[in-house]
Biopython code that builds the backbone (N, CA, C, O; Angstrom):
import numpy as np
from Bio.PDB.StructureBuilder import StructureBuilder

atoms = [
    (1, "MET", "N", (198.188, 48.185, -6.357)),
    (1, "MET", "CA", (197.802, 46.808, -6.565)),
    (1, "MET", "C", (196.284, 46.701, -6.437)),
    (1, "MET", "O", (195.690, 47.283, -5.529)),
    (2, "LYS", "N", (195.675, 45.973, -7.328)),
    (2, "LYS", "CA", (194.236, 45.755, -7.252)),
    (2, "LYS", "C", (193.926, 44.795, -6.110)),
    (2, "LYS", "O", (194.745, 43.933, -5.791)),
    (3, "PRO", "N", (192.746, 44.932, -5.487)),
    (3, "PRO", "CA", (192.362, 43.965, -4.455)),
    (3, "PRO", "C", (192.411, 42.543, -5.012)),
    (3, "PRO", "O", (191.954, 42.277, -6.123)),
    (4, "THR", "N", (192.975, 41.642, -4.217)),
    (4, "THR", "CA", (193.194, 40.272, -4.678)),
    (4, "THR", "C", (192.666, 39.288, -3.647)),
    (4, "THR", "O", (192.916, 39.440, -2.451)),
    (5, "LEU", "N", (191.938, 38.281, -4.109)),
    (5, "LEU", "CA", (191.427, 37.202, -3.261)),
    (5, "LEU", "C", (192.110, 35.912, -3.656)),
    (5, "LEU", "O", (192.079, 35.521, -4.823)),
    (6, "PHE", "N", (192.731, 35.244, -2.689)),
    (6, "PHE", "CA", (193.317, 33.930, -2.912)),
    (6, "PHE", "C", (192.374, 32.891, -2.305)),
    (6, "PHE", "O", (192.158, 32.874, -1.093)),
    (7, "ALA", "N", (191.818, 32.030, -3.149)),
    (7, "ALA", "CA", (190.887, 30.990, -2.701)),
    (7, "ALA", "C", (191.593, 29.637, -2.728)),
    (7, "ALA", "O", (192.718, 29.527, -3.216)),
    (8, "ASP", "N", (190.935, 28.623, -2.209)),
    (8, "ASP", "CA", (191.489, 27.261, -2.156)),
    (8, "ASP", "C", (192.849, 27.235, -1.465)),
    (8, "ASP", "O", (193.761, 26.533, -1.899)),
    (9, "VAL", "N", (192.975, 28.001, -0.393)),
    (9, "VAL", "CA", (194.211, 28.074, 0.376)),
    (9, "VAL", "C", (194.061, 27.195, 1.609)),
    (9, "VAL", "O", (192.965, 27.078, 2.158)),
    (10, "ASN", "N", (195.146, 26.579, 2.047)),
    (10, "ASN", "CA", (195.132, 25.907, 3.346)),
    (10, "ASN", "C", (196.168, 26.577, 4.234)),
    (10, "ASN", "O", (197.032, 27.307, 3.747)),
    (11, "ASN", "N", (196.084, 26.333, 5.515)),
    (11, "ASN", "CA", (196.894, 27.064, 6.474)),
    (11, "ASN", "C", (198.372, 26.685, 6.439)),
    (11, "ASN", "O", (199.174, 27.301, 7.141)),
    (12, "ASN", "N", (198.746, 25.706, 5.655)),
    (12, "ASN", "CA", (200.156, 25.347, 5.516)),
    (12, "ASN", "C", (200.848, 26.113, 4.398)),
    (12, "ASN", "O", (202.074, 26.067, 4.292)),
    (13, "MET", "N", (200.096, 26.811, 3.569)),
    (13, "MET", "CA", (200.668, 27.540, 2.434)),
    (13, "MET", "C", (201.344, 28.829, 2.898)),
    (13, "MET", "O", (200.916, 29.457, 3.866)),
    (14, "HIS", "N", (202.391, 29.206, 2.202)),
    (14, "HIS", "CA", (203.159, 30.405, 2.531)),
    (14, "HIS", "C", (202.268, 31.646, 2.575)),
    (14, "HIS", "O", (202.414, 32.474, 3.475)),
    (15, "ILE", "N", (201.364, 31.787, 1.635)),
    (15, "ILE", "CA", (200.492, 32.968, 1.583)),
    (15, "ILE", "C", (199.607, 33.064, 2.820)),
    (15, "ILE", "O", (199.227, 34.165, 3.220)),
    (16, "ALA", "N", (199.277, 31.942, 3.426)),
    (16, "ALA", "CA", (198.441, 31.935, 4.630)),
    (16, "ALA", "C", (199.261, 32.184, 5.891)),
    (16, "ALA", "O", (198.697, 32.553, 6.921)),
    (17, "ARG", "N", (200.568, 31.994, 5.834)),
    (17, "ARG", "CA", (201.424, 32.080, 7.011)),
    (17, "ARG", "C", (202.079, 33.446, 7.182)),
    (17, "ARG", "O", (202.705, 33.699, 8.211)),
    (18, "GLU", "N", (201.949, 34.327, 6.202)),
    (18, "GLU", "CA", (202.594, 35.643, 6.245)),
    (18, "GLU", "C", (201.613, 36.725, 6.666)),
    (18, "GLU", "O", (200.403, 36.593, 6.479)),
    (19, "GLU", "N", (202.145, 37.790, 7.233)),
    (19, "GLU", "CA", (201.344, 38.957, 7.593)),
    (19, "GLU", "C", (201.446, 39.938, 6.423)),
    (19, "GLU", "O", (202.417, 40.685, 6.307)),
    (20, "ILE", "N", (200.443, 39.923, 5.572)),
    (20, "ILE", "CA", (200.462, 40.707, 4.342)),
    (20, "ILE", "C", (199.690, 41.998, 4.560)),
    (20, "ILE", "O", (198.560, 41.978, 5.046)),
    (21, "PHE", "N", (200.305, 43.122, 4.199)),
    (21, "PHE", "CA", (199.630, 44.415, 4.285)),
    (21, "PHE", "C", (199.305, 44.850, 2.864)),
    (21, "PHE", "O", (200.202, 44.974, 2.029)),
    (22, "GLY", "N", (198.065, 45.077, 2.594)),
    (22, "GLY", "CA", (197.639, 45.453, 1.258)),
    (22, "GLY", "C", (196.244, 44.936, 1.013)),
    (22, "GLY", "O", (195.589, 44.409, 1.912)),
    (23, "ALA", "N", (195.815, 45.089, -0.179)),
    (23, "ALA", "CA", (194.461, 44.691, -0.553)),
    (23, "ALA", "C", (194.442, 43.212, -0.920)),
    (23, "ALA", "O", (194.139, 42.847, -2.056)),
    (24, "VAL", "N", (194.773, 42.359, 0.065)),
    (24, "VAL", "CA", (194.864, 40.916, -0.171)),
    (24, "VAL", "C", (194.038, 40.189, 0.889)),
    (24, "VAL", "O", (194.140, 40.482, 2.080)),
    (25, "VAL", "N", (193.226, 39.246, 0.441)),
    (25, "VAL", "CA", (192.453, 38.398, 1.341)),
    (25, "VAL", "C", (192.772, 36.947, 1.007)),
    (25, "VAL", "O", (192.801, 36.558, -0.161)),
    (26, "VAL", "N", (193.010, 36.156, 2.041)),
    (26, "VAL", "CA", (193.243, 34.722, 1.878)),
    (26, "VAL", "C", (192.035, 33.997, 2.450)),
    (26, "VAL", "O", (191.692, 34.190, 3.616)),
    (27, "MET", "N", (191.391, 33.171, 1.650)),
    (27, "MET", "CA", (190.208, 32.440, 2.079)),
    (27, "MET", "C", (190.589, 30.991, 2.365)),
    (27, "MET", "O", (191.022, 30.259, 1.475)),
    (28, "ILE", "N", (190.417, 30.591, 3.629)),
    (28, "ILE", "CA", (190.747, 29.231, 4.065)),
    (28, "ILE", "C", (189.457, 28.566, 4.529)),
    (28, "ILE", "O", (188.811, 29.056, 5.455)),
    (29, "PRO", "N", (189.072, 27.458, 3.901)),
    (29, "PRO", "CA", (187.850, 26.772, 4.351)),
    (29, "PRO", "C", (188.038, 26.146, 5.733)),
    (29, "PRO", "O", (189.155, 25.811, 6.126)),
    (30, "TYR", "N", (186.946, 25.994, 6.458)),
    (30, "TYR", "CA", (186.984, 25.387, 7.788)),
    (30, "TYR", "C", (185.764, 24.489, 7.964)),
    (30, "TYR", "O", (184.754, 24.659, 7.280)),
    (31, "LYS", "N", (185.864, 23.526, 8.894)),
    (31, "LYS", "CA", (184.788, 22.550, 9.112)),
    (31, "LYS", "C", (183.677, 23.112, 9.998)),
    (31, "LYS", "O", (182.492, 22.960, 9.701)),
    (32, "ASP", "N", (184.080, 23.765, 11.089)),
    (32, "ASP", "CA", (183.124, 24.304, 12.052)),
    (32, "ASP", "C", (183.789, 25.460, 12.788)),
    (32, "ASP", "O", (184.933, 25.808, 12.494)),
    (33, "GLU", "N", (183.084, 26.053, 13.736)),
    (33, "GLU", "CA", (183.619, 27.194, 14.474)),
    (33, "GLU", "C", (184.934, 26.880, 15.173)),
    (33, "GLU", "O", (185.880, 27.666, 15.112)),
    (34, "ALA", "N", (184.990, 25.745, 15.827)),
    (34, "ALA", "CA", (186.219, 25.370, 16.547)),
    (34, "ALA", "C", (187.398, 25.283, 15.585)),
    (34, "ALA", "O", (188.510, 25.688, 15.924)),
    (35, "ASP", "N", (187.158, 24.758, 14.390)),
    (35, "ASP", "CA", (188.216, 24.660, 13.390)),
    (35, "ASP", "C", (188.626, 26.053, 12.904)),
    (35, "ASP", "O", (189.813, 26.301, 12.690)),
    (36, "ALA", "N", (187.675, 26.958, 12.728)),
    (36, "ALA", "CA", (187.978, 28.325, 12.301)),
    (36, "ALA", "C", (188.828, 29.044, 13.351)),
    (36, "ALA", "O", (189.772, 29.756, 13.006)),
    (37, "ILE", "N", (188.500, 28.862, 14.609)),
    (37, "ILE", "CA", (189.272, 29.481, 15.696)),
    (37, "ILE", "C", (190.670, 28.878, 15.746)),
    (37, "ILE", "O", (191.651, 29.601, 15.920)),
    (38, "ARG", "N", (190.768, 27.568, 15.597)),
    (38, "ARG", "CA", (192.071, 26.896, 15.592)),
    (38, "ARG", "C", (192.946, 27.420, 14.456)),
    (38, "ARG", "O", (194.122, 27.719, 14.665)),
    (39, "ILE", "N", (192.384, 27.530, 13.270)),
    (39, "ILE", "CA", (193.134, 28.044, 12.112)),
    (39, "ILE", "C", (193.573, 29.486, 12.370)),
    (39, "ILE", "O", (194.713, 29.856, 12.087)),
    (40, "SER", "N", (192.665, 30.289, 12.906)),
    (40, "SER", "CA", (192.996, 31.696, 13.188)),
    (40, "SER", "C", (194.157, 31.824, 14.163)),
    (40, "SER", "O", (195.018, 32.687, 13.991)),
    (41, "ASN", "N", (194.188, 30.990, 15.166)),
    (41, "ASN", "CA", (195.232, 31.069, 16.193)),
    (41, "ASN", "C", (196.522, 30.362, 15.791)),
    (41, "ASN", "O", (197.548, 30.555, 16.444)),
    (42, "ASP", "N", (196.501, 29.555, 14.744)),
    (42, "ASP", "CA", (197.681, 28.836, 14.285)),
    (42, "ASP", "C", (198.511, 29.740, 13.370)),
    (42, "ASP", "O", (198.614, 29.508, 12.165)),
    (43, "SER", "N", (199.093, 30.763, 13.967)),
    (43, "SER", "CA", (199.846, 31.758, 13.217)),
    (43, "SER", "C", (200.896, 32.365, 14.130)),
    (43, "SER", "O", (200.729, 32.394, 15.349)),
    (44, "HIS", "N", (201.980, 32.850, 13.537)),
    (44, "HIS", "CA", (202.996, 33.578, 14.298)),
    (44, "HIS", "C", (202.581, 35.028, 14.503)),
    (44, "HIS", "O", (203.249, 35.777, 15.214)),
    (45, "TYR", "N", (201.484, 35.416, 13.882)),
    (45, "TYR", "CA", (201.037, 36.802, 13.910)),
    (45, "TYR", "C", (199.662, 36.917, 14.545)),
    (45, "TYR", "O", (198.950, 35.922, 14.686)),
    (46, "GLY", "N", (199.292, 38.128, 14.926)),
    (46, "GLY", "CA", (197.983, 38.364, 15.516)),
    (46, "GLY", "C", (197.695, 39.843, 15.633)),
    (46, "GLY", "O", (197.491, 40.349, 16.737)),
    (47, "LEU", "N", (197.675, 40.546, 14.509)),
    (47, "LEU", "CA", (197.445, 41.987, 14.548)),
    (47, "LEU", "C", (195.964, 42.298, 14.752)),
    (47, "LEU", "O", (195.601, 42.965, 15.720)),
    (48, "ALA", "N", (195.116, 41.826, 13.858)),
    (48, "ALA", "CA", (193.703, 42.166, 13.943)),
    (48, "ALA", "C", (192.865, 41.095, 13.252)),
    (48, "ALA", "O", (193.372, 40.315, 12.447)),
    (49, "GLY", "N", (191.595, 41.071, 13.576)),
    (49, "GLY", "CA", (190.678, 40.125, 12.956)),
    (49, "GLY", "C", (189.255, 40.644, 13.039)),
    (49, "GLY", "O", (188.977, 41.641, 13.705)),
    (50, "SER", "N", (188.371, 39.961, 12.359)),
    (50, "SER", "CA", (186.963, 40.350, 12.333)),
    (50, "SER", "C", (186.076, 39.121, 12.435)),
    (50, "SER", "O", (186.424, 38.043, 11.953)),
    (51, "VAL", "N", (184.937, 39.300, 13.064)),
    (51, "VAL", "CA", (183.896, 38.282, 13.107)),
    (51, "VAL", "C", (182.640, 38.913, 12.512)),
    (51, "VAL", "O", (182.201, 39.975, 12.952)),
    (52, "LEU", "N", (182.073, 38.255, 11.518)),
    (52, "LEU", "CA", (180.826, 38.723, 10.906)),
    (52, "LEU", "C", (179.721, 37.750, 11.310)),
    (52, "LEU", "O", (179.799, 36.557, 11.015)),
    (53, "THR", "N", (178.710, 38.256, 11.973)),
    (53, "THR", "CA", (177.668, 37.389, 12.503)),
    (53, "THR", "C", (176.374, 38.173, 12.714)),
    (53, "THR", "O", (176.397, 39.395, 12.857)),
    (54, "GLU", "N", (175.256, 37.468, 12.733)),
    (54, "GLU", "CA", (173.973, 38.080, 13.068)),
    (54, "GLU", "C", (173.786, 38.162, 14.578)),
    (54, "GLU", "O", (172.957, 38.934, 15.060)),
    (55, "ASN", "N", (174.554, 37.365, 15.332)),
    (55, "ASN", "CA", (174.423, 37.294, 16.785)),
    (55, "ASN", "C", (175.662, 37.933, 17.416)),
    (55, "ASN", "O", (176.707, 37.294, 17.530)),
    (56, "ARG", "N", (175.536, 39.197, 17.823)),
    (56, "ARG", "CA", (176.690, 39.925, 18.359)),
    (56, "ARG", "C", (177.255, 39.277, 19.619)),
    (56, "ARG", "O", (178.470, 39.280, 19.817)),
    (57, "GLY", "N", (176.405, 38.728, 20.466)),
    (57, "GLY", "CA", (176.870, 38.055, 21.683)),
    (57, "GLY", "C", (177.733, 36.856, 21.355)),
    (57, "GLY", "O", (178.772, 36.638, 21.977)),
    (58, "HIS", "N", (177.302, 36.082, 20.381)),
    (58, "HIS", "CA", (178.076, 34.925, 19.964)),
    (58, "HIS", "C", (179.374, 35.375, 19.280)),
    (58, "HIS", "O", (180.418, 34.743, 19.440)),
    (59, "GLY", "N", (179.297, 36.466, 18.524)),
    (59, "GLY", "CA", (180.501, 37.028, 17.915)),
    (59, "GLY", "C", (181.520, 37.425, 18.965)),
    (59, "GLY", "O", (182.721, 37.244, 18.762)),
    (60, "LEU", "N", (181.062, 37.964, 20.082)),
    (60, "LEU", "CA", (181.943, 38.331, 21.184)),
    (60, "LEU", "C", (182.607, 37.097, 21.783)),
    (60, "LEU", "O", (183.791, 37.136, 22.117)),
    (61, "GLU", "N", (181.859, 36.000, 21.923)),
    (61, "GLU", "CA", (182.440, 34.743, 22.423)),
    (61, "GLU", "C", (183.572, 34.270, 21.516)),
    (61, "GLU", "O", (184.624, 33.849, 21.996)),
    (62, "ILE", "N", (183.355, 34.340, 20.217)),
    (62, "ILE", "CA", (184.384, 33.915, 19.257)),
    (62, "ILE", "C", (185.573, 34.868, 19.307)),
    (62, "ILE", "O", (186.720, 34.422, 19.333)),
    (63, "ALA", "N", (185.315, 36.173, 19.322)),
    (63, "ALA", "CA", (186.387, 37.176, 19.343)),
    (63, "ALA", "C", (187.299, 36.991, 20.551)),
    (63, "ALA", "O", (188.508, 37.197, 20.445)),
    (64, "ARG", "N", (186.745, 36.610, 21.683)),
    (64, "ARG", "CA", (187.555, 36.397, 22.899)),
    (64, "ARG", "C", (188.523, 35.225, 22.755)),
    (64, "ARG", "O", (189.537, 35.168, 23.450)),
    (65, "GLN", "N", (188.217, 34.300, 21.865)),
    (65, "GLN", "CA", (189.056, 33.106, 21.698)),
    (65, "GLN", "C", (190.167, 33.283, 20.663)),
    (65, "GLN", "O", (191.073, 32.454, 20.580)),
    (66, "ILE", "N", (190.103, 34.348, 19.883)),
    (66, "ILE", "CA", (191.091, 34.552, 18.823)),
    (66, "ILE", "C", (192.197, 35.463, 19.339)),
    (66, "ILE", "O", (191.926, 36.542, 19.867)),
    (67, "ARG", "N", (193.449, 35.025, 19.184)),
    (67, "ARG", "CA", (194.619, 35.718, 19.725)),
    (67, "ARG", "C", (195.096, 36.834, 18.788)),
    (67, "ARG", "O", (196.063, 36.670, 18.044)),
    (68, "THR", "N", (194.402, 37.962, 18.843)),
    (68, "THR", "CA", (194.805, 39.147, 18.097)),
    (68, "THR", "C", (194.734, 40.356, 19.015)),
    (68, "THR", "O", (194.014, 40.356, 20.014)),
    (69, "GLY", "N", (195.484, 41.376, 18.664)),
    (69, "GLY", "CA", (195.490, 42.589, 19.470)),
    (69, "GLY", "C", (194.218, 43.399, 19.343)),
    (69, "GLY", "O", (193.886, 44.178, 20.236)),
    (70, "ARG", "N", (193.511, 43.225, 18.254)),
    (70, "ARG", "CA", (192.284, 43.980, 18.021)),
    (70, "ARG", "C", (191.312, 43.120, 17.224)),
    (70, "ARG", "O", (191.701, 42.453, 16.265)),
    (71, "MET", "N", (190.054, 43.141, 17.626)),
    (71, "MET", "CA", (189.009, 42.390, 16.925)),
    (71, "MET", "C", (187.822, 43.313, 16.685)),
    (71, "MET", "O", (187.538, 44.206, 17.484)),
    (72, "SER", "N", (187.148, 43.086, 15.593)),
    (72, "SER", "CA", (185.899, 43.804, 15.340)),
    (72, "SER", "C", (184.789, 42.779, 15.147)),
    (72, "SER", "O", (185.017, 41.665, 14.675)),
    (73, "ILE", "N", (183.602, 43.183, 15.520)),
    (73, "ILE", "CA", (182.416, 42.370, 15.298)),
    (73, "ILE", "C", (181.471, 43.212, 14.447)),
    (73, "ILE", "O", (180.898, 44.191, 14.925)),
    (74, "ASN", "N", (181.313, 42.824, 13.182)),
    (74, "ASN", "CA", (180.426, 43.529, 12.246)),
    (74, "ASN", "C", (180.748, 45.026, 12.159)),
    (74, "ASN", "O", (179.837, 45.840, 12.014)),
    (75, "ASP", "N", (182.004, 45.390, 12.245)),
    (75, "ASP", "CA", (182.357, 46.809, 12.305)),
    (75, "ASP", "C", (183.755, 47.003, 11.742)),
    (75, "ASP", "O", (184.372, 46.064, 11.238)),
    (76, "ASN", "N", (184.249, 48.236, 11.834)),
    (76, "ASN", "CA", (185.619, 48.523, 11.429)),
    (76, "ASN", "C", (186.465, 48.824, 12.660)),
    (76, "ASN", "O", (186.017, 48.630, 13.790)),
    (77, "PHE", "N", (187.694, 49.302, 12.436)),
    (77, "PHE", "CA", (188.615, 49.566, 13.540)),
    (77, "PHE", "C", (188.880, 51.053, 13.697)),
    (77, "PHE", "O", (190.038, 51.454, 13.815)),
    (78, "GLY", "N", (187.842, 51.886, 13.704)),
    (78, "GLY", "CA", (188.030, 53.317, 13.645)),
    (78, "GLY", "C", (188.152, 54.061, 14.957)),
    (78, "GLY", "O", (188.152, 55.291, 14.927)),
    (79, "ASN", "N", (188.256, 53.419, 16.098)),
    (79, "ASN", "CA", (188.304, 54.119, 17.379)),
    (79, "ASN", "C", (189.756, 54.299, 17.826)),
    (79, "ASN", "O", (190.403, 53.349, 18.267)),
    (80, "PHE", "N", (190.258, 55.534, 17.704)),
    (80, "PHE", "CA", (191.654, 55.804, 18.047)),
    (80, "PHE", "C", (191.875, 56.000, 19.540)),
    (80, "PHE", "O", (193.012, 56.211, 19.963)),
    (81, "ASP", "N", (190.821, 55.936, 20.351)),
    (81, "ASP", "CA", (190.978, 56.017, 21.799)),
    (81, "ASP", "C", (191.369, 54.666, 22.397)),
    (81, "ASP", "O", (191.782, 54.594, 23.555)),
    (82, "CYS", "N", (191.240, 53.608, 21.620)),
    (82, "CYS", "CA", (191.558, 52.267, 22.091)),
    (82, "CYS", "C", (192.964, 51.884, 21.655)),
    (82, "CYS", "O", (193.437, 52.353, 20.620)),
    (83, "PRO", "N", (193.632, 51.046, 22.423)),
    (83, "PRO", "CA", (194.988, 50.643, 22.033)),
    (83, "PRO", "C", (194.979, 49.831, 20.742)),
    (83, "PRO", "O", (194.034, 49.094, 20.459)),
    (84, "PHE", "N", (196.048, 49.981, 19.968)),
    (84, "PHE", "CA", (196.222, 49.222, 18.737)),
    (84, "PHE", "C", (197.610, 48.610, 18.742)),
    (84, "PHE", "O", (198.604, 49.313, 18.925)),
    (85, "GLY", "N", (197.676, 47.318, 18.544)),
    (85, "GLY", "CA", (198.936, 46.596, 18.484)),
    (85, "GLY", "C", (198.633, 45.116, 18.483)),
    (85, "GLY", "O", (197.573, 44.689, 18.942)),
    (86, "GLY", "N", (199.553, 44.341, 17.971)),
    (86, "GLY", "CA", (199.293, 42.925, 17.789)),
    (86, "GLY", "C", (199.800, 42.039, 18.904)),
    (86, "GLY", "O", (200.453, 42.487, 19.846)),
    (87, "TYR", "N", (199.479, 40.775, 18.764)),
    (87, "TYR", "CA", (200.005, 39.726, 19.625)),
    (87, "TYR", "C", (201.104, 38.999, 18.857)),
    (87, "TYR", "O", (201.255, 39.173, 17.648)),
    (88, "LYS", "N", (201.845, 38.206, 19.562)),
    (88, "LYS", "CA", (202.892, 37.366, 18.973)),
    (88, "LYS", "C", (203.895, 38.229, 18.214)),
    (88, "LYS", "O", (204.451, 39.156, 18.801)),
    (89, "GLN", "N", (204.147, 37.962, 16.933)),
    (89, "GLN", "CA", (205.151, 38.701, 16.178)),
    (89, "GLN", "C", (204.563, 39.883, 15.401)),
    (89, "GLN", "O", (205.213, 40.407, 14.496)),
    (90, "SER", "N", (203.364, 40.302, 15.736)),
    (90, "SER", "CA", (202.727, 41.450, 15.077)),
    (90, "SER", "C", (202.983, 42.714, 15.880)),
    (90, "SER", "O", (202.350, 42.940, 16.912)),
    (91, "GLY", "N", (203.888, 43.518, 15.418)),
    (91, "GLY", "CA", (204.131, 44.818, 16.029)),
    (91, "GLY", "C", (204.878, 44.763, 17.339)),
    (91, "GLY", "O", (205.172, 43.698, 17.882)),
    (92, "ILE", "N", (205.174, 45.957, 17.827)),
    (92, "ILE", "CA", (205.885, 46.123, 19.091)),
    (92, "ILE", "C", (205.106, 47.132, 19.914)),
    (92, "ILE", "O", (204.923, 48.268, 19.475)),
    (93, "GLY", "N", (204.648, 46.753, 21.081)),
    (93, "GLY", "CA", (203.938, 47.679, 21.948)),
    (93, "GLY", "C", (202.545, 48.018, 21.447)),
    (93, "GLY", "O", (201.939, 47.268, 20.681)),
    (94, "ARG", "N", (202.051, 49.167, 21.897)),
    (94, "ARG", "CA", (200.707, 49.616, 21.560)),
    (94, "ARG", "C", (200.750, 51.055, 21.069)),
    (94, "ARG", "O", (201.604, 51.839, 21.481)),
    (95, "GLU", "N", (199.821, 51.389, 20.185)),
    (95, "GLU", "CA", (199.641, 52.751, 19.704)),
    (95, "GLU", "C", (198.236, 53.194, 20.089)),
    (95, "GLU", "O", (197.371, 52.369, 20.384)),
    (96, "PHE", "N", (198.022, 54.493, 20.084)),
    (96, "PHE", "CA", (196.729, 55.134, 20.315)),
    (96, "PHE", "C", (196.320, 55.054, 21.791)),
    (96, "PHE", "O", (196.778, 54.186, 22.534)),
    (97, "GLY", "N", (195.468, 55.961, 22.185)),
    (97, "GLY", "CA", (194.950, 56.003, 23.545)),
    (97, "GLY", "C", (196.052, 56.154, 24.581)),
    (97, "GLY", "O", (197.195, 56.448, 24.231)),
    (98, "SER", "N", (195.727, 55.960, 25.830)),
    (98, "SER", "CA", (196.704, 56.107, 26.913)),
    (98, "SER", "C", (197.813, 55.066, 26.810)),
    (98, "SER", "O", (198.934, 55.324, 27.247)),
    (99, "PHE", "N", (197.522, 53.888, 26.238)),
    (99, "PHE", "CA", (198.550, 52.860, 26.076)),
    (99, "PHE", "C", (199.643, 53.327, 25.122)),
    (99, "PHE", "O", (200.816, 53.009, 25.319)),
    (100, "GLY", "N", (199.269, 54.073, 24.098)),
    (100, "GLY", "CA", (200.239, 54.580, 23.134)),
    (100, "GLY", "C", (201.159, 55.621, 23.733)),
    (100, "GLY", "O", (202.337, 55.685, 23.381)),
    (101, "ILE", "N", (200.637, 56.441, 24.636)),
    (101, "ILE", "CA", (201.453, 57.462, 25.290)),
    (101, "ILE", "C", (202.531, 56.805, 26.149)),
    (101, "ILE", "O", (203.634, 57.339, 26.264)),
    (102, "CYS", "N", (202.236, 55.676, 26.743)),
    (102, "CYS", "CA", (203.198, 54.975, 27.601)),
    (102, "CYS", "C", (204.476, 54.603, 26.845)),
    (102, "CYS", "O", (205.528, 54.444, 27.464)),
    (103, "GLU", "N", (204.402, 54.464, 25.528)),
    (103, "GLU", "CA", (205.585, 54.141, 24.736)),
    (103, "GLU", "C", (206.616, 55.266, 24.788)),
    (103, "GLU", "O", (207.797, 55.029, 24.532)),
    (104, "TYR", "N", (206.185, 56.494, 25.117)),
    (104, "TYR", "CA", (207.067, 57.657, 25.102)),
    (104, "TYR", "C", (207.399, 58.159, 26.501)),
    (104, "TYR", "O", (208.011, 59.217, 26.647)),
    (105, "VAL", "N", (207.009, 57.422, 27.523)),
    (105, "VAL", "CA", (207.189, 57.849, 28.903)),
    (105, "VAL", "C", (208.080, 56.851, 29.625)),
    (105, "VAL", "O", (207.919, 55.637, 29.493)),
    (106, "GLU", "N", (209.027, 57.389, 30.394)),
    (106, "GLU", "CA", (209.807, 56.536, 31.283)),
    (106, "GLU", "C", (209.211, 56.638, 32.666)),
    (106, "GLU", "O", (209.019, 57.739, 33.183)),
    (107, "GLN", "N", (208.920, 55.513, 33.264)),
    (107, "GLN", "CA", (208.328, 55.520, 34.585)),
    (107, "GLN", "C", (209.386, 55.110, 35.608)),
    (107, "GLN", "O", (210.293, 54.333, 35.309)),
    (108, "LYS", "N", (209.252, 55.634, 36.789)),
    (108, "LYS", "CA", (210.196, 55.311, 37.851)),
    (108, "LYS", "C", (209.429, 55.086, 39.145)),
    (108, "LYS", "O", (208.470, 55.801, 39.434)),
    (109, "ALA", "N", (209.841, 54.110, 39.912)),
    (109, "ALA", "CA", (209.293, 53.877, 41.239)),
    (109, "ALA", "C", (210.402, 54.124, 42.238)),
    (109, "ALA", "O", (211.510, 53.608, 42.089)),
    (110, "ILE", "N", (210.100, 54.921, 43.268)),
    (110, "ILE", "CA", (211.077, 55.208, 44.327)),
    (110, "ILE", "C", (210.481, 54.730, 45.637)),
    (110, "ILE", "O", (209.372, 55.119, 46.003)),
    (111, "PHE", "N", (211.210, 53.894, 46.334)),
    (111, "PHE", "CA", (210.752, 53.350, 47.609)),
    (111, "PHE", "C", (211.601, 53.962, 48.729)),
    (111, "PHE", "O", (212.826, 54.008, 48.621)),
    (112, "VAL", "N", (210.963, 54.426, 49.791)),
    (112, "VAL", "CA", (211.670, 55.022, 50.909)),
    (112, "VAL", "C", (211.424, 54.187, 52.151)),
    (112, "VAL", "O", (211.932, 54.512, 53.224)),
]
sb = StructureBuilder()
sb.init_structure("model")
sb.init_model(0)
sb.init_chain("A")
sb.init_seg("    ")
for serial, (resi, resn, name, xyz) in enumerate(atoms, 1):
    if name == "N":
        sb.init_residue(resn, " ", resi, " ")
    sb.init_atom(name, np.array(xyz, "f"), 0.0, 1.0, " ", f" {name:<3s}", serial, name[0])
structure = sb.get_structure()
């Protein structure tokens, strides 16, 4: 499939409400930062997101407010030492790093 951009979308549309994997971008206009954060969090999903900004500190403030398992600020998601997994209905558990190993380990506590 060729990369596809859907413009003039609002957050009530089906295309905006689904977790789509592929070369698809949905563009939703927003009034201000607070509205952008509200739209981002108004979803049943939360796998990953990105903030593009000239001010990395401010980007970090925004990233902390968005409910996703992974966020990038002016970067990609290439660090496999960090946990990867979503919030809400995005994925089950965590992959990569020490968090990913925990998925394959049974832990036991014994009290004497």
